N, C-alpha and C positions, 0 to 999 in steps of 0.2 A: 687754551688761545689767550695768551697776553695781550693787553691792549694795543700794545706795540705791533705785533701780529695783527690784530684786526686793522692796524692801520694802514699797514703792507698791505691786506687784501684790498681794502676798498681805496688807497690811493689810485686815484686816476679812472675808477671806475666809473660807467655813464649808470645812473640810477635814478630811475623816475618815483616820484613820490605821487601816490595815488589821492587827493584829498587833501586839505588842511585840515582846520580844528585841532581839537585834543591830542589826537594820534599824530596826524601829520606833522605838523609844526614840530614839535620836540622829534622826530625822525629825520625830518631835513638838515636840523641843526646839527643833530648827532652825526651824520654822514658828512656833511661839511667838514666839521671838526676834525672827520677821518680822511680827508681828503678826498673826497668823491666829490665827481662831476655831479650835480644835482639839479634833476626839471621835475619840477611841483606842477600837476596838473589839476584843476577841481572844476566839477561840473558847476553852473552858475559864479556869477557876477555880482557881488554887492557891495556897500562901502567897508565892511567890515571884511571881506575876503581882500578888498584893494588895499586895505592898512596893511592886513597880514603877508600879502604879497610885497608888499614893501620893505618890510621886516625883514623878510627871508632874502629879497635882492640886495640889501645893503651885506649880508651873509655872503653873497657869490652864487646864489642859486638861481636860476631860470625859474620863472612861473608863468604859467597859464590857465588864463582863466575865461570859463565859458562853457555853453553846454557844446556835447559831442563831444568830448576828449578823446583824444588818439594817442597811439605810444608813439613818442617819440624815435626817431632814427635813431641807430647806435646803442638803444638801451639795452643795458645787459642784466640787468633785475629790476625787479617792480616792489614796491614796496606799499602796501596798501592802507587804507584806514577802515574802522570796524562798517562805515558808512557805507563803502561801494559795494554792489551786489555782485558776488560772481558771475552773473550774465551779462557784464557789461563788454560792449566792444573791445576796448582795452585788451583786457584779459585774453579776449579770443584770438586777438593778435598775438599777444607774447607767447600764447603755447602756441601757435602757427609758428610763432619764429625759435621754439625753443628758449625762451626769457624764464626764469622762474619767476615766482609769485609770492613775495612773503607778507606777513601782517606783521604790524610793530611788534608782538608779544613772541615769533620767530628771528624777528631781528632783535630784540632784548636778550633772549635765549644764547643766540649765538654770539653776542658781544661778551658775555659770562669769561673771567679769566679765570686762572687754576685756583683749586680752595674758594670759588665763589658758595656763597650761602643757597643751602638747598631749596628746594620751593615745593611746598605744601600746598595744594592746588585745590580750586573748591571751584564747579558749575552746577547747574540745576535750571530750571525754569523759575522757580521762584526760593527766594530765601538765602542767596549766594552773598550779597553784602554785609544780610547779619551775620551769618556762619563765620565768614573771613575775619570780620569784627570780632566775633567771640573769642575764634584761633588766637588773633593778636594777641588779646585782652589774658588768654593761658598762656601762652607763650613768654608773655612779659611776667606774668607771676610767677612762673617758672624762672625768671632770672636771667634770659634769653634774650641778646638785641636782636629786633625784630623789627616789620611794618606790614602795614596791611594796605597789599598793591594791586594794580591791575587795571580795573573799572573806578576803583576807589581810595581814596588816601595818596599817597604817593607813586606817581607813576612809573612803569616796569621800567624803563629808558634810567629814569634818575636813580632807583634803585640800585640798578644793576652798574651804572658809570659815575653814582655821586660822592663815591669815597667813603662812602657811612659803611664801618665794618658788620653789617649785618650775620649773625648766626642762623638765621633761618628767616624766609618770605613766608607770609601767609597771602593767597594768589588768588584772586578771582578774576577767572575767564568766561567771556562769552562766547555764545556760539558760534559768532562771528567772527570773533579772532582765535580760535580751535580751527575753523575753518580753513584758515590760511598758516597752520601750525605743523609742520611734519617733523621737527625733531626736538622739540620740547620734551622732556624727559622729568618729571616730579618725581621725588624723593616719595610722595604717596599722593592721592587723590580722591576726590568727592564729589560724583555726582549725587545731588540730593534730592529730586526728583525730574521726572519728565511729563510735559503736556503741550497741547498744540500751541505753539508761539513761533511767529517770526516766519512763520511757513510760505509769506510772500518772497523773503529773501533767499530762504534755503531749497524751496518748490515744493516740499512734499514733508511728511511726517519722518517718513524714513531715512532724508536726507539732513535733516535737525538732529533727530538723534546718533545719527554715523558722527557728526560734528562734536556732539558732545562727548560720546565714546572715546574722540581723541585723546580727550586728558589722561586716560587708563594706560596709553602706550609708552612701554618704557617706564612704568612705575617700578622702585626698587622694594617699597617694601610692604605697602598696602594700599589696596584697593576697594574703597569704603563704598556702600552700596545701601539704598532704602529699601529693605524688604517688603515695607508696606507697595513697593512701585516695582513688580517683576523686571522692566523693560532697562532698568537700573542695574540690576544683575547680571542679565543678559548681555549687557555691554561690559561688564567684565570680564565673562567667558570668551567672548570675541578678544579681548585685549592681548596684544602680543608684551610680556611682561617681563620681568627677567626673573630669574629662578629664583623659585625661593619667596617670591611677593606672595603677599596671604588677599583672599576676599575678605572681608569685615565688611557683618551686616549692623546694622542701628534698626532697634524697632522700641515703637511706645509699649511693648508688653514685655514680659519675662523674657530674657535674651538664652538663647541659644547657646552653647558654643561658637568663639571665635564670632560673638556677638555682644554688642552693647545696648541696652534695654533699661527696662524701669520697673523697680520691684517695692511695692507699697511704698511710695513717695519717692523714691531713693533712685540716683542716676548709678546703674552698677555696668561693671565691664567682666564680659569673661571671655577676651580675646586676647588681651595683655599679662596675662595671668601666668603662672607656672605649671598652674593644673586646670585647664579650660575646662574638662569634665566633671569638675570635683570644688573648684573654687571660682568666686566672683568678688570682685574688689569694687568696695561702695567708693563712687568717685563725688557726688556731691547731691544735694538735697534737689528734689524737684522747687522749692522755694524760692532755691538761687537763683532759678531765671526769672529774668524780669523780660514781659511777661508770660506766667507760664502758662502760655497757651500752646495748644498739642501740638501743632506746627513747631512752635518756638523751640518747645523738648527737643523736638525730631532734629534742628537746627543745634544745639547743646551736641546732643549726641554724635552729630558729622563733628562739630568740631572737638568735641575730648576725645575721638577716634583718631584722628588727625595727630592732635597731640600728643595722646600713647603712644602711636607709630611711631612719633618722633623720639619716646623714650622720656614723656613728662612725667612726672609723680604725681600722685590723685590729688592730693594737696592743692598744686599747683590750679588743679582742672577745677575745684573746687574755689579757690582765690578768685580767679580769672573770672569765673562767672558770676560770681557776686560783683566784683569790680564791674562789668559790663552793663554799660548800658544802651537800650535802643536807639537808632536814629530819628528824627520826626518823622511822624507819618507813617510809621511804620508799628500797626497797633496802640497807638500813643492815647492812653486816657488823657483827656482836655481837662474833663469836669465831672462832678454830681451836680445835678439841678432839679430837684424835687421826688430824690430819690429814683433818679433815672441817670445810669453813667451815659456820657457822652464818649464814644471811640473812634479816632481818625487813623484811619489804615488808608490814605489813599493811594499811597503804595500797590495797594492790590489793582492793579490795570489789566488783568486776566482772568479767567474765570477761576483758574487753578489759584491762584492768591485769593480768590476774593472767598473759595469756599472753604478754605484753610482758617478765615478770618470769621467768616460767619459760623462755622462747627466750635467757635472757643467761644459762643455767646447764645441763651436761652435766656427768654424771647427777645427779639431782636425788631426793631422797627429800623430799616433798611432803607441808606442814600446810594442809589446804582444809576450809571449811565454815564455815557460819554461816547468816545470812537470805539466801537468795536472791533474794527482791525480782522472783520470777517469772524469772530468768535462766533459760535452756538452756545445757547443759555439753558438750553433745556435741561441736561446732565446736572447743572448748577441749581436752577431751580425747584427741578424733581428731589436733590437731597436735601435739600435746604428749609423746605414747603415747611416741614411742622414746627422749625424753629421763628420762621414773621408773623410778628403781631401784624405787622404793614410795611410797603414798599414806598418812598416815593423816589420818582424818577425824574433825572434831568440830563440835557446832553442830547449831543445830533441821533445816536442809535438806540435811545433811548424805549423806542417803540416795540424793539428786538426785545427786548425784556419784559415789556407789556406782555407781548404774544407768549412769551413763556409762561409767566406768571398766570394768564388766561388757562392756558393749556394744565400744566400742573398745579398749581394752587388757587384755584378760582375762588376761594371763600377769604384769600386774605386780599383786605381795602387796598386798595393801589390807587396812588395820587399820582398823577401824570402833568407837571408843571408845565409842559410845555414850552420849554426855555431854554435857551445855549446861551441865554448871557450870563455876566459874571458875578449879577447880581442875584441869580437861581440859586446861587448855594444858601446866601438869607434865608430865603422864602422855601427854602426845603428845609434847611433846621428848624422853622417855625412849623410848617408842618410836620413833620416829625416828635415836636414837643407834642402837641395839641394830641396826639395818635399816640405815644406812649403812656405806660400807665408804670406805678413805681415796682421799682424791681426791675426794670427791661433795660435793654441796652441801645442806644440810638449808634447806629455802627455806619459811616463812610466807608464802605468796601467797594468802588465803584465797578468793579469788573471790565472797566474799558480805560484808554487810554485817555488823556485830559486836554489833546491839543486844539478840539474843539469850540473850550469855550477858557482855558487856560494856558499859560506859557507852559507850564511841566505842571506833575505832580505835586511838586511841594506848594506852588502859589494855589491849587486847587486843594491841599491840607490846610493851606494858612487861609482860603478864605473859611472853609470850615470851623476852623478854630476861634477865629474871630467873631463867625456868626455866634459860636457857642457862649464866647465870654462877653458878647451882648444879651443874651438870653440869659447869663448869669447874672447880670449886673441886675437885671427888671426882676430878679426873683431871689428873694432874701435867703434862702433855705440852700443857693446853691455852694457848694463847694469845690475848687478848684483843687488838681493834683500839680 
């Protein structure tokens, strides 16, 4: 489908865009440029929404602000943003009227022209952004024109329509985006892991997993799964893929045939070699991965599997992993103060991510708490209890973690600050420093969302890092990274 053909398809078509924001505004602009009659509906009305509405109205779009959005009369297609839950009345009305609903990812896929760059796609409860950025680094090391797109970096619509001649795209896809995607067919895809998250949006764990599994539909070369999470392999079994597409596992142990894994500190490939039963190709050393925490090694193996599925040589995998640097607030070493390491993993916003972070260090003084989003902490605490030197709790739902600690780690000292103001982070770092011993790690891995105290996890991580820097300034033995 050429851009011209797409223009012919959308010219004069009545399209409703559900939601403003980072997805809705680009979708509305693209659709207007293609000649569609666009109406944007948005729940809520504030100064920012009014400003965005004015910009879209200048392009000829109609905008309706306010709660209780209904399906505009004459709508032939709905394009929705990820923030709109599928139980919205507007979607029920669309279904009753036989009006299709697409997400922004579905729109981007359908706007691809002939010879468009294939997609190497990644989803999972945790690790998506890191894995996609690792993958892009590997692809760049191979000399390929690429970009990390989706929830990070370049928007998918910009990547598809921006005119940049990409060879291949590294695509991060959320469960929200996959829910509304029906025709997306990646070259290869990976589901990194599955843990309860966003269940208020999806309705159940089964529905959440099913939406994640959509990423495997129509895969051409490889469906990459996590051997440590059997649910990801089950999603591969259920997928309808192109004949010849292979199931490729990744493991932190020695790999079986058709897997990537780790042997004696080396990442090895037994999937994309001539003789999978007798051969293993060295790709990189564990030390090439920054940081070399177990869950980050798993991310690197998934990225390597997708790159190898695309034909990338082993040397580029090594070079790409060596060149990669993690984003801030993702297991980021802030400083060493009096032989205690201070690590910021503010991005650990759920129990699964916090578990991976806690498993990377021992012993740990754990700073945790925030908005639990319905999470249960018993399994996390029970599995991490032996690593805990102490715990310092902040945030609105800290009592849930405190109660889990009382049940499963009664001997671990707990400081409940009883605060939800932003200054609580500095107090938490001070308490953690008091409790820590030389050789310990003070770890911010909240296992909760941040919005009770901070605008986002970035702001929470910055508050932690600032408090650590202040602590370091008072202690001459400090060493910052």
